[in-house]
N, C-alpha and C positions, 0 to 999 in steps of 0.2 A: 719524196723524191730527193735524190742527191743534188747538191748544188754543183753547177758546172759553169765553165767559161764558154760562152756561146759564140766565140769567134771561130770562123771556119776558114780554111785555106783551100785554094784550088789543089786538086790531086797532083798536078804536075809542077807545082811551084817548089822551089828549093833546089838544093844540090842533087846530084845523081844519087848520093847516099840516102838523102831524104826520100826521094821517089822510090828507090829500091826498098827502103824500110817500110814505107806505106804499102807497097805491093805485098811484101812478105807478111805484114800485119793482116791485110785483107785475106790472104790465102789461109793463114793460121785460123782466123776467126771463122771463115766459111767452113773449113774442115772440121773444126770443133762443133759448130752448129749442126752440121749434117750427121754427125755420129750419135747425136742425142735424139731419142724419141720423146715427143711431147709428154707421154705418159710417165717417162722417167723423172720429169720435173713437176708432176702434178697437174698437167694441162690435159684437156681432152684431145684425142687424136683428130677427131673430125673426119668427115667422109670425103671431103674434096681437097686433098692436099696436092699441090702441084710441085712441091719440093720435098726432098727427103730431109728428115730432121726438123730442127726448130726454125721457124721463120724469124727474120730480123725483128719484127714487131713483138714476137713472143719473148725474145731475149731482152728487148728494151723494157717490156713490162716486168719481167722477173728481176732485172737489175735496178729498176726504178728511175728510168730516164724516158724521155719521149722517143717515139719511133723515129722522128726526124733526126734527133740528135744521135741516136745509135747508128742510123744509116750513114750519117756524116762521119762518125768515128770509124766504122768498119771500112768505109771507102777511103779513109786516110785524110779527111778534110777537117777533122777536129784538131784545132791548134794545141789545146792543152787539156789534159785529163788529170784527175786527182788520183793519188795512190788508193784512196778509199774506193773509187769507181773501179779501178783495175782489180783490186782484191775481190770486190763483189762480183765482177764479171768472171773472174777465174773460178769463183765458187759456183756460180750459176752454171757455167759450162763444164764444171767438174774436171778441171785441168789437172794433169799430172804435174809433178814438180818441174820436170823439164819444160813442159808447155807453159807453166807459170813464169819460169825464168825467161822464156822467149817472149811472152806477153809483156813482161816488164821491160826487157831490152828494146822491144819495138815501140811500146807506147810511152815509156818513161825513160828515154835514153840517158838523160842526165843522172837520174837516180841509179840506173844500172851501172854507169861508168863509176860512180862513187862506190857502189857495192863491190864492183870488180877490183877497184884499186885497194880495197881493204884486205883482199886475199893475198896481195903481193908482199 
């Protein structure tokens, strides 16, 4: 399993920008999960699926973190994540380059700002 910082924040704490960033992150991750079929990532589909696409627990298993931690991350409560975790998540969800950049912008804003500044 990937090592991670286990500090969580309330979804509604922080500035308006932070709250909006967390909402956008949740929307992105939910959309990316729903477009993948479990069979696409080597999991059995199962007969009793209540949701389209991958479940949060399935994503957590594929990324190598606990279900609890991934739920906190997707809901915007994970205070810090590593670039390694973000890269693994992007790979598991089979994100496009544009989606990967959005994931970096939303989950690693400090790194995104540094990368953006290099282009100027």
